[in-house]
C-alpha positions as CSV (number, residue, x, y, z in Angstrom):
1,M,97.7,100.8,93.7
2,R,95.9,103.5,91.9
3,A,95.2,105.0,88.5
4,E,97.9,107.6,89.0
5,D,100.5,104.8,89.5
6,V,99.6,103.4,86.0
7,E,99.9,106.9,84.5
8,N,103.3,107.5,86.2
9,A,104.6,104.1,85.0
10,V,103.6,104.9,81.4
11,T,105.4,108.2,81.7
12,V,108.5,106.4,82.9
13,L,108.3,104.1,79.9
14,A,107.9,107.0,77.5
15,G,110.9,108.8,79.1
16,A,113.1,105.7,78.8
17,L,112.1,104.7,75.3
18,G,111.2,108.0,73.6
19,T,114.6,108.3,72.0
20,V,114.7,104.8,70.5
21,P,115.1,105.4,66.7
22,D,112.3,104.1,64.6
23,D,114.6,101.4,63.3
24,G,115.9,100.5,66.7
25,W,113.1,98.1,67.8
26,S,114.2,94.8,66.2
27,A,116.9,93.9,68.8
28,P,116.0,91.2,71.4
29,A,114.5,92.7,74.6
30,G,116.8,91.6,77.4
31,P,116.3,88.0,78.4
32,L,113.1,87.5,76.3
33,D,112.7,85.7,73.1
34,W,110.8,88.8,71.8
35,S,112.1,91.8,70.0
36,C,111.9,95.2,71.7
37,R,109.0,96.0,69.4
38,D,107.1,92.8,70.3
39,T,107.7,93.5,73.9
40,V,106.3,97.1,73.8
41,V,103.3,95.8,71.9
42,H,102.9,93.1,74.6
43,V,102.9,95.9,77.2
44,A,100.1,97.7,75.4
45,D,98.1,94.6,75.0
46,D,98.4,93.8,78.7
47,L,97.3,97.3,79.6
48,F,94.2,97.1,77.4
49,G,93.5,93.6,78.6
50,Y,93.7,94.6,82.3
51,A,91.4,97.5,81.6
52,A,88.9,95.1,80.1
53,Q,89.2,92.9,83.2
54,V,88.4,95.8,85.5
55,A,85.6,97.3,83.3
56,L,83.9,94.0,82.4
57,A,84.8,91.8,85.4
58,P,84.6,88.6,83.3
59,P,84.5,85.5,85.6
60,D,86.8,83.1,83.7
61,D,88.9,84.5,81.0
62,Y,90.0,87.6,79.0
63,P,87.8,89.0,76.3
64,P,88.9,87.6,72.9
65,F,90.9,90.5,71.5
66,E,94.6,91.3,70.8
67,I,96.3,94.6,70.1
68,V,97.9,94.6,66.7
69,V,100.2,97.4,65.6
70,P,101.0,97.7,61.9
71,G,104.6,96.9,61.0
72,G,105.6,100.4,59.8
73,V,104.8,102.1,63.0
74,G,107.8,103.8,64.6
75,T,108.7,105.0,68.1
76,A,106.0,107.7,68.4
77,G,103.2,105.4,67.3
78,L,104.4,102.5,69.6
79,L,104.5,104.8,72.6
80,Q,101.1,106.2,71.7
81,V,99.6,102.7,71.7
82,V,101.1,102.1,75.2
83,A,99.9,105.5,76.4
84,T,96.4,104.7,75.2
85,G,96.4,101.3,77.0
86,G,97.7,103.0,80.1
87,A,94.9,105.7,79.9
88,M,92.3,103.0,79.4
89,L,93.5,101.0,82.5
90,A,93.8,104.2,84.6
91,A,90.2,105.2,83.6
92,A,88.9,101.7,84.4
93,V,90.7,101.7,87.8
94,R,89.3,105.2,88.6
95,T,85.7,104.3,87.8
96,A,85.7,100.7,89.0
97,P,82.8,99.9,91.4
98,A,83.8,98.9,94.9
99,G,84.4,95.2,95.1
100,V,84.9,94.6,91.4
101,R,86.9,91.5,90.6
102,G,88.3,90.4,87.2
103,W,89.7,87.1,86.2
104,H,93.5,86.5,86.1
105,P,95.3,83.2,86.1
106,Y,97.3,84.4,89.2
107,G,94.2,85.2,91.2
108,D,91.0,87.2,90.5
109,A,92.1,90.8,91.1
110,D,90.5,94.0,92.1
111,A,91.1,97.3,90.4
112,A,94.2,97.9,92.6
113,G,95.6,94.5,91.7
114,F,95.2,95.2,88.0
115,A,96.8,98.6,88.4
116,A,99.7,96.9,90.1
117,M,99.9,94.3,87.4
118,G,99.9,97.0,84.7
119,V,102.7,98.9,86.5
120,A,104.7,95.7,86.9
121,E,104.4,94.9,83.1
122,V,105.4,98.5,82.2
123,L,108.4,98.7,84.5
124,V,109.8,95.2,84.0
125,H,109.4,95.3,80.2
126,T,110.8,98.8,80.0
127,H,113.8,97.3,81.8
128,D,113.9,94.4,79.3
129,I,113.8,96.8,76.3
130,T,116.5,99.2,77.7
131,R,118.9,96.3,77.9
132,A,119.1,96.7,74.2
133,T,118.5,100.4,73.8
134,D,119.9,102.1,76.9
135,P,121.7,99.7,79.3
136,A,122.5,102.4,81.8
137,W,118.8,103.0,82.5
138,A,117.6,101.9,85.9
139,L,114.2,101.1,87.3
140,P,112.8,103.8,89.7
141,A,112.7,102.4,93.3
142,A,109.4,103.8,94.5
143,P,107.0,102.1,92.0
144,C,109.0,98.9,92.3
145,R,108.4,98.9,96.1
146,D,104.7,99.6,95.6
147,V,104.3,96.8,93.0
148,L,106.1,94.3,95.3
149,A,103.9,95.3,98.3
150,R,100.7,94.6,96.3
151,L,101.7,91.6,94.2
152,W,104.3,89.9,96.5
153,P,103.0,91.0,99.9
154,D,105.5,88.7,101.8
155,V,108.6,90.2,100.2
156,D,110.7,92.7,102.1
157,A,112.3,94.6,99.3
158,G,114.8,96.2,101.6
159,D,117.0,98.9,100.1
160,D,116.9,97.6,96.5
161,P,113.2,97.2,95.5
162,A,114.2,97.4,91.8
163,R,116.5,94.4,92.1
164,A,113.8,92.6,94.2
165,L,111.2,93.2,91.4
166,L,113.6,91.9,88.7
167,H,114.3,88.9,90.9
168,H,110.7,88.1,91.5
169,T,110.0,88.3,87.7
170,G,112.9,85.9,86.9
171,R,115.4,88.5,85.7
172,A,118.0,88.9,88.3
173,S,119.6,87.3,91.3
174,W,118.8,88.9,94.6
175,R,120.3,88.5,98.1
176,G,122.5,85.6,96.8
177,V,119.5,83.7,95.3
178,P,119.6,83.1,91.5
179,A,116.7,84.3,89.4
180,P,113.9,81.8,89.5
181,D,113.0,79.9,86.3
182,R,109.3,80.1,87.2
183,W,107.5,82.8,89.1
184,R,104.1,84.3,89.7
185,W,102.6,87.3,91.5
186,Y,99.4,87.3,93.6
187,G,96.7,89.4,92.0
188,A,93.9,88.6,94.4
189,P,93.4,91.1,97.2
190,H,95.2,90.2,100.4
């Protein structure tokens, strides 16, 4: 996956969440124990963290930082933090030297792997948040298929890649199989 995929995913998130009222972020985000606000901050933190992994290529852990967003920040500010993290990851992916690898507990990933992980985080957590804010919202099929191809290379998503992605991240049954309690993707290059 590429930098443009990260940028497009962030655009999807902004479109889905841009109308959440400033006081609408306290509800639980789908199946998570987090609020919608905590979930969107988590997305931003992942995007910044993945950018650091691509840019620094640390061999055994993440750099010791965490994104903190002040409590009074509303929708526009929350989306700006996510957009900034997405821009950082996209820039890191675009400028990554060939062969770069960064640490991840699910396999040391290359720039394309971190792009895919960023897109997965954005899409799946947008879905989680919209369970509280816009239940009719649906994941777009094309980026879900691309994420599955990169992070779950043995999965044939068939005609419902969004449902397949939700299944492989523990959120939905798929093809008669209940959602798994534990799951992982495969960040290392194939």
